[in-house]
C-alpha positions in Angstrom: -13.0 -12.8 33.8 -12.2 -10.2 31.1 -13.6 -6.7 31.2 -16.4 -5.8 28.7 -17.4 -2.3 27.9 -20.8 -3.3 26.4 -22.7 -0.8 28.6 -20.9 2.0 26.9 -22.1 1.0 23.4 -25.1 2.5 21.6 -28.1 0.5 20.7 -26.9 -0.4 17.2 -23.5 -1.5 18.5 -25.1 -3.6 21.3 -27.4 -5.3 18.8 -24.4 -6.4 16.7 -22.4 -7.6 19.7 -25.3 -9.6 21.1 -26.6 -11.0 17.8 -27.3 -14.7 18.2 -27.5 -15.7 14.5 -25.1 -18.1 12.9 -24.0 -15.5 10.4 -24.2 -11.7 10.9 -23.0 -8.9 8.6 -22.5 -5.5 10.1 -22.7 -2.5 7.7 -20.5 -0.1 9.6 -20.4 3.5 8.5 -17.2 5.6 8.9 -16.4 6.6 12.4 -19.1 4.4 13.9 -16.9 2.4 16.2 -16.3 -0.6 14.0 -13.1 -1.8 15.8 -14.7 -1.4 19.2 -17.7 -3.6 18.1 -15.3 -6.2 16.7 -13.4 -6.4 19.9 -16.5 -6.4 22.1 -17.9 -9.3 20.0 -14.8 -11.3 20.6 -15.0 -10.6 24.4 -18.7 -11.3 24.4 -18.1 -14.7 22.8 -15.2 -15.4 25.2 -16.9 -14.3 28.4 -20.6 -15.0 27.9 -20.5 -17.9 25.4 -17.3 -19.6 26.7 -15.7 -19.7 23.3 -12.0 -20.2 23.6 -9.8 -17.6 21.8 -8.0 -20.6 20.2 -11.3 -21.6 18.5 -11.7 -18.3 16.8 -10.0 -17.1 13.6 -9.9 -13.3 13.2 -9.1 -12.1 9.7 -8.0 -8.6 8.8 -6.7 -6.8 5.7 -3.6 -5.2 7.2 -1.0 -6.3 9.7 -1.6 -3.0 11.5 -5.2 -3.8 12.0 -4.4 -7.3 13.3 -1.9 -5.8 15.7 -4.3 -3.2 17.0 -6.9 -5.9 17.7 -4.3 -8.1 19.4 -3.1 -5.2 21.6 -6.5 -4.1 22.7 -7.5 -7.7 23.4 -4.3 -8.2 25.4 -5.3 -5.3 27.6 -8.8 -6.7 28.2 -7.6 -10.3 28.8 -4.5 -9.5 30.9 -5.8 -11.5 33.9 -7.4 -14.2 31.8 -6.1 -17.8 32.0 -6.2 -17.7 28.2 -4.5 -14.6 27.0 -4.3 -13.6 23.3 -1.5 -15.4 21.5 -1.4 -18.4 23.8 -1.2 -21.5 21.6 -3.3 -20.0 18.8 -5.0 -22.8 16.9 -6.4 -20.8 14.0 -4.9 -17.3 14.4 -5.4 -13.6 14.4 -4.0 -11.8 11.4 -4.3 -11.0 7.7 -5.8 -13.6 5.3 -2.3 -14.3 3.9 -0.5 -14.5 7.3 -3.2 -16.9 8.7 -2.9 -19.0 5.6 0.9 -19.0 5.9 0.8 -20.1 9.5 -1.8 -22.9 8.8 0.4 -24.2 6.0 3.5 -24.1 8.1 2.1 -25.5 11.3 -1.3 -27.2 10.9 -2.0 -28.4 7.3 -0.2 -31.2 5.5 1.5 -29.1 2.8 3.6 -32.1 1.8 0.5 -33.4 0.1 0.9 -30.6 -2.4 4.5 -31.3 -3.1 6.0 -28.6 -0.8 8.0 -28.8 2.4 7.4 -26.9 5.6 10.4 -24.7 4.7 8.8 -23.2 1.6 9.4 -19.5 0.8 6.9 -16.8 -0.1 7.6 -14.8 -3.2 6.1 -11.7 -4.8 4.3 -11.8 -8.2 7.2 -10.2 -9.9 9.4 -13.1 -9.1 6.8 -15.5 -10.3 6.9 -13.6 -13.6 10.7 -14.0 -13.8 10.3 -17.8 -13.4 7.6 -17.8 -16.1 9.8 -15.9 -18.5 12.7 -18.3 -17.8 10.3 -21.3 -18.6 9.2 -19.6 -21.8 12.8 -19.4 -22.9 13.8 -22.9 -21.8 10.8 -24.6 -23.4 10.6 -22.4 -26.4 6.9 -21.6 -25.7 4.8 -19.4 -27.9 3.2 -16.7 -25.7 1.3 -13.8 -27.2 0.9 -10.4 -25.5 3.8 -10.7 -23.2 3.1 -7.2 -21.8 -0.1 -8.7 -20.3 1.5 -12.0 -19.2 1.2 -11.3 -15.5 -2.5 -10.7 -15.6 -3.2 -13.5 -18.0 -1.2 -15.9 -15.8 -3.2 -14.9 -12.7 -6.4 -15.7 -14.5 -5.1 -19.0 -15.8 -3.5 -20.1 -12.5 -6.7 -19.1 -10.5 -8.8 -21.3 -12.8 -11.0 -18.3 -13.7 -10.7 -19.3 -17.3 -11.7 -22.9 -16.8 -15.0 -23.9 -18.3 -15.0 -21.1 -20.8 -14.5 -21.7 -24.5 -11.2 -20.0 -25.5 -11.8 -17.0 -27.7 -8.6 -15.2 -26.9 -5.1 -15.6 -28.2 -4.3 -19.2 -29.1 -0.9 -19.8 -27.6 1.0 -22.0 -25.0 -0.4 -20.2 -21.9 -2.0 -23.3 -20.4 1.2 -25.3 -20.8 3.2 -22.5 -19.2 0.8 -22.4 -16.3 1.3 -26.1 -15.7 5.1 -25.8 -15.9 5.0 -22.9 -13.6 3.1 -24.8 -11.0 5.6 -27.6 -11.1 8.6 -25.3 -11.0 7.3 -23.5 -8.0 6.9 -26.8 -6.2 10.4 -27.8 -7.2 11.8 -24.6 -5.9 9.6 -24.7 -2.8 8.0 -21.3 -3.4 4.5 -19.9 -3.1 3.0 -16.6 -4.2 0.4 -14.7 -2.2 -2.3 -16.2 -4.3 -0.8 -19.7 -3.8 -1.0 -19.3 -0.1 -4.7 -18.8 -0.2 -5.3 -21.4 -3.0 -3.2 -24.1 -1.2 -4.6 -23.4 2.2 -8.1 -23.7 0.7 -7.3 -27.0 -1.0 -6.1 -28.5 2.3 -8.8 -26.9 4.5 -11.5 -28.6 2.4 -10.2 -31.9 3.7 -10.0 -30.8 7.4 -12.7 -32.1 9.6 -12.0 -29.7 12.5 -13.2 -26.2 11.9 -13.1 -23.0 14.0 -16.1 -22.2 16.1 -16.1 -18.6 14.9 -14.8 -16.7 11.9 -14.6 -12.9 12.5 -13.7 -10.7 9.5 -12.7 -7.0 9.5 -13.2 -4.8 6.4 -15.1 -7.6 4.7 -16.0 -5.3 1.8 -12.4 -5.7 0.5 -12.5 -9.5 0.1 -11.5 -10.8 -3.3 -12.7 -14.2 -4.7 -9.9 -16.2 -3.0 -10.5 -14.6 0.4 -14.2 -15.4 0.1 -13.2 -18.9 -0.8 -11.0 -19.1 2.3 -13.9 -18.0 4.5 -16.0 -20.7 2.9 -13.3 -23.4 3.4 -13.1 -22.4 7.1 -16.8 -22.7 7.6 -18.0 -25.9 9.1 -21.6 -27.1 9.9 -21.4 -25.4 13.3 -19.1 -22.6 12.5 -20.5 -19.0 12.9 -19.5 -15.9 11.0 -19.4 -12.3 12.1 -18.2 -9.8 9.5 -17.9 -6.0 9.6 -17.4 -3.6 6.7 -18.6 -0.6 4.8 -19.6 -0.9 1.1 -19.0 2.8 0.7 -15.3 2.2 1.4 -14.6 -0.2 -1.4 -11.4 1.5 -2.8 -9.2 -1.4 -3.7 -11.0 -3.1 -6.6 -7.7 -2.8 -8.6 -6.4 -5.4 -6.1 -9.2 -7.8 -7.1 -11.8 -7.0 -4.5 -15.0 -8.7 -5.4 -18.1 -6.7 -6.0 -21.3 -7.2 -4.0 -19.5 -8.9 -1.1 -22.4 -8.2 1.3 -25.0 -9.6 -1.1 -22.8 -12.7 -1.7 -22.3 -13.5 1.9 -25.8 -12.7 3.0 -27.3 -15.0 0.3 -24.8 -17.8 0.8 -25.1 -18.0 4.6 -28.6 -16.5 5.1 -27.0 -13.9 7.3 -28.6 -11.2 9.3 -27.6 -7.7 8.2 -27.3 -5.0 10.8 -25.9 -1.4 10.6 -23.9 1.0 12.6 -25.2 4.4 11.3 -23.9 6.7 14.0 -20.7 8.6 13.2 -18.8 9.8 16.3 -15.9 11.4 14.4 -16.8 14.2 12.1 -18.7 17.5 12.6 -22.3 17.8 11.2 -21.3 19.9 8.1 -18.6 17.5 7.0 -21.0 14.6 7.3 -23.7 16.4 5.4 -21.2 17.1 2.6 -20.0 13.5 2.6 -23.5 12.2 2.2 -23.5 13.6 -1.3 -20.9 11.0 -2.2 -22.6 8.0 -0.7 -23.6 5.4 -3.3 -26.4 3.8 -1.3 -29.4 5.0 0.5 -28.0 3.9 3.9 -28.3 6.3 6.8 -25.4 8.3 8.0 -26.0 10.3 11.2 -23.7 12.1 13.5 -23.7 13.1 17.2 -21.4 16.1 17.0 -22.3 19.7 16.4 -22.3 21.2 12.9 -18.8 22.7 13.3 -17.0 24.9 10.7 -17.9 25.1 7.1 -15.7 23.3 4.5 -13.0 25.7 3.3 -12.5 25.8 -0.5 -9.3 27.3 -1.7 -8.0 28.1 -5.2 -4.2 28.1 -5.8 -2.5 29.0 -9.0 -0.4 25.9 -9.0 1.1 23.2 -6.6 4.1 25.4 -5.8 2.0 28.3 -4.6 -0.2 25.9 -2.7 2.8 24.3 -0.9 3.9 27.7 0.2 0.4 28.5 1.5 0.0 25.2 3.3 3.4 25.5 5.0 2.4 28.9 6.3 -1.1 27.8 7.3 0.2 24.7 9.2 2.9 26.8 11.0 0.1 29.3 12.0 -2.1 26.4 13.3 0.8 25.1 15.3 1.5 28.5 16.8 -2.1 28.4 18.1 -1.4 25.2 20.0 -2.6 22.6 17.4 -0.2 19.7 17.4 1.4 18.8 14.1 0.1 15.3 14.5 -3.5 16.5 14.3 -2.9 17.8 10.8 -2.8 15.7 7.5 -2.6 16.5 3.8 -4.2 14.1 1.4 -3.5 13.8 -2.4 -4.4 11.4 -5.1 -1.0 10.5 -6.4 2.2 9.8 -4.5 4.2 12.0 -6.9 2.3 15.0 -5.5 4.2 14.8 -2.2 7.6 15.9 -3.4 6.8 19.6 -3.6 5.1 19.5 -0.1 8.1 17.7 1.4 10.6 20.2 0.0 8.6 23.2 1.1 8.0 21.9 4.6 11.6 21.0 5.0 12.6 24.5 3.8 10.3 26.0 6.5 11.3 23.7 9.3 7.9 21.9 9.6 8.2 18.3 10.8 6.4 15.9 8.5 6.1 12.2 7.8 5.2 10.6 4.4 3.1 7.5 4.2 5.3 5.7 1.6 5.9 2.0 1.9 9.1 1.7 0.1 10.1 -1.9 1.0 12.9 -4.3 0.4 12.0 -5.0 -3.2 12.1 -1.3 -4.0 15.8 -1.1 -3.0 18.1 -2.9 -5.4 20.8 -3.9 -3.0 18.3 -5.3 -0.5 16.4 -7.1 -3.1 19.7 -8.8 -4.1 20.6 -9.5 -0.5 17.3 -11.2 0.2 17.7 -13.5 -2.8 21.3 -14.3 -1.6 19.9 -15.3 1.8 17.1 -17.3 0.3 19.3 -19.3 -1.9 21.7 -19.9 1.0 18.9 -21.3 3.1 17.1 -23.1 0.3 19.5 -24.3 -2.5 16.5 -25.6 -4.4 15.6 -21.9 -5.1 17.7 -21.9 -8.2 16.0 -18.8 -9.5 17.2 -16.7 -6.6 20.8 -18.1 -7.0 20.8 -17.2 -10.7 19.6 -13.7 -9.9 22.3 -13.2 -7.3 25.1 -14.3 -9.6 23.8 -12.5 -12.7 23.3 -9.2 -11.1 25.6 -6.7 -12.8 25.7 -4.2 -9.9 26.2 -6.5 -6.9 26.7 -10.0 -8.3 29.2 -11.5 -10.7 27.5 -10.2 -13.9 27.6 -13.6 -15.6 24.9 -14.8 -18.0 21.8 -16.7 -17.0 23.0 -19.8 -18.8 26.4 -19.7 -17.0 24.9 -19.2 -13.6 22.3 -21.9 -14.1 24.8 -24.4 -15.3 27.3 -23.8 -12.4 24.6 -23.7 -9.7 23.2 -27.1 -10.9 26.7 -28.5 -11.0 27.4 -27.2 -7.5 24.2 -28.7 -6.2 25.1 -32.1 -7.6 28.5 -31.9 -5.9 26.8 -30.7 -2.6 24.4 -33.6 -2.8 27.2 -36.0 -3.0 29.0 -34.5 0.0 25.8 -33.8 2.0 24.5 -30.3 2.5 25.7 -30.2 6.1 29.3 -30.9 5.1 31.7 -28.7 3.2 30.6 -28.0 -0.3 32.2 -27.0 -3.6 35.7 -27.7 -2.3 37.4 -26.8 -5.5 35.1 -28.5 -8.0 35.9 -28.2 -11.7 32.8 -26.2 -12.3 33.7 -23.7 -9.6 37.1 -23.2 -11.2 35.5 -22.4 -14.5 33.8 -19.4 -12.9 35.6 -16.1 -12.5 36.9 -15.6 -9.0 34.1 -13.5 -7.6 31.3 -15.7 -8.9 33.0 -18.9 -7.6 33.7 -17.5 -4.2 30.1 -16.2 -3.9 28.6 -19.5 -5.0 30.7 -21.4 -2.5 29.8 -19.0 0.3 26.0 -19.4 -0.4 26.1 -23.2 -0.5 28.2 -23.3 2.7 26.1 -20.8 4.8 23.9 -23.5 6.3 27.0 -24.8 8.2 27.5 -21.5 9.9 23.8 -20.8 10.7 23.6 -22.1 14.3 26.7 -20.2 15.3 25.5 -16.9 13.8 21.9 -17.3 15.0 23.0 -17.3 18.7 24.6 -13.8 18.4 22.9 -10.6 19.1 21.5 -8.4 16.3 24.7 -6.3 15.9 27.0 -9.3 16.1 24.8 -11.2 13.7 24.9 -8.4 11.1 28.7 -8.2 11.4 29.3 -11.9 11.1 27.0 -12.3 8.1 28.7 -9.4 6.3 32.1 -10.8 7.1 31.2 -14.3 6.0 29.9 -13.2 2.6 32.6 -10.5 2.3 29.7 -8.2 1.4 31.8 -5.0 1.3 33.5 -6.4 -1.9 30.1 -6.9 -3.6 28.7 -3.5 -2.6 31.1 -1.7 -5.0 33.4 0.3 -2.7 34.4 2.6 -5.5 30.8 3.7 -6.2 29.2 6.8 -4.6 26.3 4.6 -3.4 28.6 2.3 -1.3 28.0 4.0 2.1 24.2 4.1 1.6 24.1 0.5 0.3 26.2 -0.7 3.2 24.1 1.0 5.7 20.9 -0.5 4.2 22.4 -4.0 4.2 23.6 -3.8 7.7 20.3 -2.4 8.9 18.3 -5.2 7.3 20.7 -7.8 8.8 20.3 -6.2 12.3 16.5 -6.4 11.9 16.9 -10.0 10.9 19.1 -10.7 13.9 16.7 -8.9 16.2 13.8 -11.0 14.9 15.7 -14.3 15.3 16.8 -13.4 18.9 13.3 -12.2 19.8 11.6 -15.3 18.5 14.3 -17.6 19.8 14.5 -19.1 16.4 18.0 -20.7 16.3 17.0 -23.0 13.5 17.0 -22.3 9.8 13.2 -22.0 10.0 13.6 -18.8 12.0 15.4 -17.1 9.1 12.8 -18.5 6.7 10.0 -17.1 8.8 11.6 -13.7 8.7 12.1 -13.7 4.9 8.5 -14.9 4.5 7.3 -12.1 6.8 9.2 -9.5 4.9 7.7 -10.7 1.6 4.1 -10.6 3.0 4.3 -7.3 4.9 7.4 -5.6 3.6 10.0 -4.1 5.9 10.0 -0.3 5.6 13.8 -0.1 5.7 13.6 3.7 4.9 11.2 4.2 7.8 8.9 6.2 5.5 5.7 5.3 7.2 3.7 7.4 9.6 3.6 7.0 13.4 0.6 8.5 15.0 2.5 9.2 18.2 5.1 11.4 16.4 4.3 15.1 16.4 4.5 15.7 12.7 2.3 16.6 9.8 1.1 13.5 7.9 1.3 13.5 4.1 -0.4 10.6 2.3 -2.5 9.4 -0.6 -6.2 9.1 -0.2 -5.8 5.3 -0.2 -3.4 5.4 2.7 -5.7 7.6 4.7 -8.3 4.8 5.2 -8.8 4.0 8.9 -7.2 7.2 10.2 -8.6 10.4 11.6 -7.2 14.0 12.1 -8.6 17.2 13.5 -7.4 19.2 10.4 -7.5 17.6 6.9 -6.4 19.3 3.7 -7.4 17.5 0.4 -5.4 19.0 -2.5 -5.7 18.9 -6.2 -9.4 18.5 -6.7 -9.1 19.1 -10.4 -10.5 16.7 -13.0 -7.7 14.3 -13.9 -6.4 14.2 -10.3 -9.5 14.1 -8.1 -11.2 12.3 -9.8 -8.7 10.6 -12.0 -9.8 10.1 -15.6 -11.6 6.7 -15.7 -12.5 4.2 -18.4 -15.7 2.8 -16.9 -18.6 3.5 -14.6 -17.2 1.2 -12.0 -13.9 3.1 -11.9 -15.7 6.4 -11.6 -17.8 5.1 -8.7 -14.6 4.0 -6.9 -13.1 7.5 -7.3 -16.2 8.9 -5.6 -15.9 6.4 -2.8 -12.2 7.3 -2.4 -13.1 11.0 -2.1 -15.7 10.1 0.5 -13.1 8.2 2.5 -10.8 11.2 2.5 -13.5 13.7 3.6 -14.6 11.5 6.5 -11.1 11.3 8.0 -11.6 14.9 9.1 -12.9 15.4 12.6 -13.2 19.2 12.9 -11.8 21.1 9.9 -11.8 20.2 6.3 -10.1 22.3 3.5 -10.3 21.4 -0.2 -8.2 23.1 -2.9 -7.9 23.2 -6.7 -5.5 24.6 -9.2 -5.8 27.2 -11.9 -2.7 25.8 -13.5 -2.2 22.2 -12.4 1.1 21.8 -14.4 0.4 18.1 -15.0 -0.6 16.4 -18.2 -4.2 15.3 -18.6 -5.3 17.4 -15.6 -7.9 20.1 -16.3 -7.5 23.6 -14.9 -10.4 24.9 -12.8 -12.4 23.3 -10.0 -13.2 19.6 -10.3 -16.8 18.5 -10.4 -16.7 17.1 -6.9 -16.6 20.6 -5.5 -19.8 21.4 -7.3 -21.4 18.4 -5.6 -21.0 20.0 -2.2 -23.9 22.4 -1.5 -22.9 26.1 -1.4 -24.3 26.6 2.1 -21.7 24.0 3.4 -18.7 25.8 1.8 -16.7 28.7 3.0 -14.9 30.5 0.1 -12.0 32.9 0.2 -8.4 32.0 0.2 -5.9 32.9 -2.5 -7.4 33.6 -5.9 -5.8 32.8 -9.2 -5.4 36.5 -10.2 -3.4 37.2 -7.0 -1.2 34.2 -7.4 -0.5 34.7 -11.0 -0.1 38.5 -11.1 1.3 39.8 -7.9 3.0 36.6 -6.9 4.5 35.5 -10.2 8.1 36.5 -9.4 8.1 34.9 -6.0 6.6 31.8 -7.5 9.4 31.4 -9.9 11.9 31.8 -7.1 10.3 29.0 -5.2 10.2 26.8 -8.2 14.0 27.3 -8.7 14.7 26.5 -5.0 12.5 23.5 -4.8 13.2 21.8 -8.1 17.0 22.1 -8.2 17.2 19.7 -11.1 15.2 22.1 -13.4 17.0 24.5 -15.7 17.4 27.9 -14.0 15.2 30.6 -15.3 16.1 34.3 -15.6 14.2 36.4 -13.0 11.7 38.7 -14.7 12.1 42.4 -14.5 9.7 43.5 -11.8 9.3 47.1 -12.9 8.7 46.0 -16.5 6.1 43.5 -15.5 4.4 46.0 -13.2 4.2 48.6 -15.9 2.6 46.1 -18.3 0.0 45.1 -15.7 -0.8 48.7 -14.9 -1.2 49.7 -18.6 -3.6 46.9 -19.4 -5.3 46.2 -16.0 -8.2 48.4 -16.9 -9.0 46.4 -20.0 -11.2 43.4 -19.3 -12.3 40.9 -21.9 -14.3 37.7 -22.0 -13.8 34.4 -24.0 -16.6 31.9 -24.5 -14.3 29.0 -23.3 -12.0 30.6 -20.7 -14.4 33.2 -19.3 -13.4 36.7 -18.0 -9.8 37.9 -17.9 -7.5 40.9 -17.9 -5.4 42.0 -20.9 -1.7 41.9 -20.0 0.0 42.6 -23.4 -1.2 43.7 -26.8 0.3 44.6 -30.2 -0.9 44.8 -33.7 -1.2 41.0 -34.2 -1.1 39.3 -30.7 -2.8 39.7 -27.4 -2.0 38.1 -24.0 -4.8 37.7 -21.5 -4.6 36.6 -17.8 -7.9 34.7 -17.3 -9.4 34.5 -13.8 -9.8 30.8 -13.9 -7.4 29.5 -16.5 -4.3 31.5 -16.2 -2.4 33.2 -19.0 -3.2 32.6 -22.7 -1.9 34.1 -25.9 -4.0 34.6 -29.0 -3.7 36.0 -32.6 -6.0 38.9 -32.6 -7.7 37.8 -35.8 -8.9 34.5 -34.2 -9.1 35.4 -30.5 -12.9 35.5 -30.2 -12.4 37.9 -27.3 -15.1 40.4 -26.3 -14.6 43.6 -24.3 -16.5 43.7 -21.0 
């Protein structure tokens, strides 16, 4: 019997776990124990209702969330005769990973024209295939800069049944050709995984007993469709989410998910209103950003007020934050309890440089995956074509690549690959291929050798797959003679070689761990890397590492820290400039998510001089939405940063941004004398407010404004008034 902790739950959590209805939606506020309730529900069904784990499908939105649920369930079911992961029928994982496994293992994907060895590709590769089809078939396509979005709509069928009022071109014909070409090359996109799984699930008579969904508010139309396709007459649904945390609508998240599911399945709707994470003051401030009238209560004491800081610009702020974090650590606060959130990934650079300069350990949540590294993107295509010669597009990309391939034209590569495949078909793919064919001889040496190696790789697979990770990497590199293709004379050679070898080691480790000595094992790895990415640069955060966490507000979702700093709350950053009411509402929800990551201490800052285009100086309006009695002011003011710290600020800029042109250090005595001579003269401007005159002559006047930094005017048109 597995162990349940239901006695430790509050009344709202117990009501959700013990709910007996066929469909139940749980509106879970931030910090209310959502994951605990989800796991307790699974245990309750397993222990009390005798539902086998194999008869449940648990759907999440991140692999990390799926792994967390698995690990926690494994601990609870350690002595069970049916541990998690034993012969899963439906599966625990993301929507896409569950769809992938069903298509590979359970559903008759052959009915759709695919084989069980199909590969998963990213949307960018689908676009490459589409562009190739446009060229081959001389199709007329308008607005090619919007082709990706238009194709998604056309392929999903969202445009069906509507009278065409948009551009009249060959888009429908392209969509049909693209579907056929993907079948021919045995490839599916992420959207295809869900669409094809849904098409086959509709025909399945056997359905899961229970569907359990985490973060249901993030479902898009295809994910809602997959839920519906999994539902049978006796299937039950339990879904948990928070409408106030819808922050991914740009990915296609459907609006009003709770209303849609509640109406469709006549679901009970329960709530988890009690927040166990944040102090009372943080929660009271966060309530100002809720977009519904739902209750949000906490059990913790009020705690400290929210600190609001004004920094002259991001450089001065990075200097301040580094010193502040070092001081917190000296008081015994672990670095891992501290996080800095920002709106755009580009904001992390200054923080990284300053913390590295001051010896503060940090980690950046930046998922730079295989497709972001050119040499690895090329290597993956090489392996894919080697395993699946029908993937002509990948083979063409390998041979045409000017940096790592042969640099030949698309037409040449396509012609020779097709000729090679015909020769290979005559000889049999398991035998030697391209043994000196005429087409191979027409290729320049590097291209011919590479093509022959790719088409012959399947013959070496079993031998290589039995080696350990290190040996596997060495053998594959030697077989393809990769050192030759990684440009030994280039400065990037060492880094490229290290990245390639690291990826091959990860591949070999996966194959050895899974015991996958067949070609399918390699395919599974490549599909997994396409679905989840492999953070080859290891730029992702690890909660157990004692380091400061730097991340975007989006990346902060689901995490919590004792000390949280949210930087850049200026209009144009937080919130970003938006084009619609819906986008503005999402910006508010995103700020709400960031605030509620803080357990004990929250500090919010803004810039006098943001230094970024389209970002307004001065505090953003979100700061005005927080009541004054919840805020603690102080900190570094703009006058101090701009006047007394200007010289030091310029020095920091020169050190941090080495690629900037060096600036001459200002004369300290000269600047001081100017400030002293004019510091007694205060003026006011109807737009910029009060300020101090720095410099003045017969025609020009320079003013350092308290909230907007330094401005220069012609005296005749300055509109300045003495105060």
